[in-house]
C-alpha positions in Angstrom: 49.4 -35.9 87.3 50.8 -38.8 85.2 50.9 -42.3 86.6 53.9 -44.5 86.4 53.2 -47.9 84.9 53.4 -49.4 88.4 50.8 -46.9 89.7 48.5 -47.5 86.8 48.8 -51.3 87.3 47.9 -51.0 91.0 45.0 -48.6 90.2 43.6 -50.9 87.5 43.9 -54.0 89.8 42.0 -52.2 92.5 39.3 -51.1 90.1 38.9 -54.7 88.8 38.7 -56.0 92.4 36.1 -53.4 93.2 34.0 -54.3 90.2 34.3 -58.0 91.0 33.2 -57.5 94.6 30.4 -55.2 93.4 29.0 -58.0 91.3 28.9 -60.3 94.4 27.4 -57.6 96.6 24.8 -56.7 94.0 23.7 -60.3 93.6 23.0 -60.4 97.4 21.1 -57.2 97.7 17.3 -57.3 98.2 15.1 -55.9 95.5 14.8 -52.1 95.7 17.9 -51.6 97.9 20.9 -49.8 96.5 24.5 -49.9 97.6 27.8 -48.0 97.4 31.1 -49.6 97.8 34.5 -48.0 98.3 37.9 -49.6 98.3 41.3 -48.0 98.8 44.9 -49.0 99.4 47.0 -47.4 102.0 50.0 -45.1 101.6 50.9 -41.7 100.3 50.2 -42.7 96.7 47.1 -44.7 97.6 44.3 -45.4 95.1 40.6 -45.4 95.5 37.9 -47.2 93.6 34.2 -47.0 94.1 30.9 -48.2 92.6 27.3 -47.7 93.2 24.2 -49.5 92.1 22.4 -46.2 91.9 22.6 -43.1 89.8 25.5 -40.7 90.4 23.2 -38.0 91.7 21.7 -40.4 94.2 25.1 -41.5 95.4 26.2 -37.8 95.8 23.0 -37.1 97.9 23.6 -40.2 100.0 27.2 -39.3 100.7 26.2 -35.8 101.7 23.6 -37.2 104.1 26.2 -39.7 105.5 28.7 -36.8 105.9 26.2 -34.8 107.9 25.4 -37.8 110.1 29.1 -38.5 110.8 29.7 -34.8 111.6 26.7 -34.8 114.0 27.9 -38.0 115.7 31.3 -36.3 116.5 29.6 -33.4 118.4 
């Protein structure tokens, strides 16, 4: 799906803001502790940006564990 110039600008702005906030968060994290950060804007054509201080595989594992905990908490 192609983006309009306006959609691309919004996505790139969100990605820049995510990276900027990730730098701040990373500078505050204790040694040996990772983080994942997700930002999104609202609406039908909303964008999402995320970053993690860990490896992609570790982030995927963490998200799967979080998903399981959220599902269990709803039961």
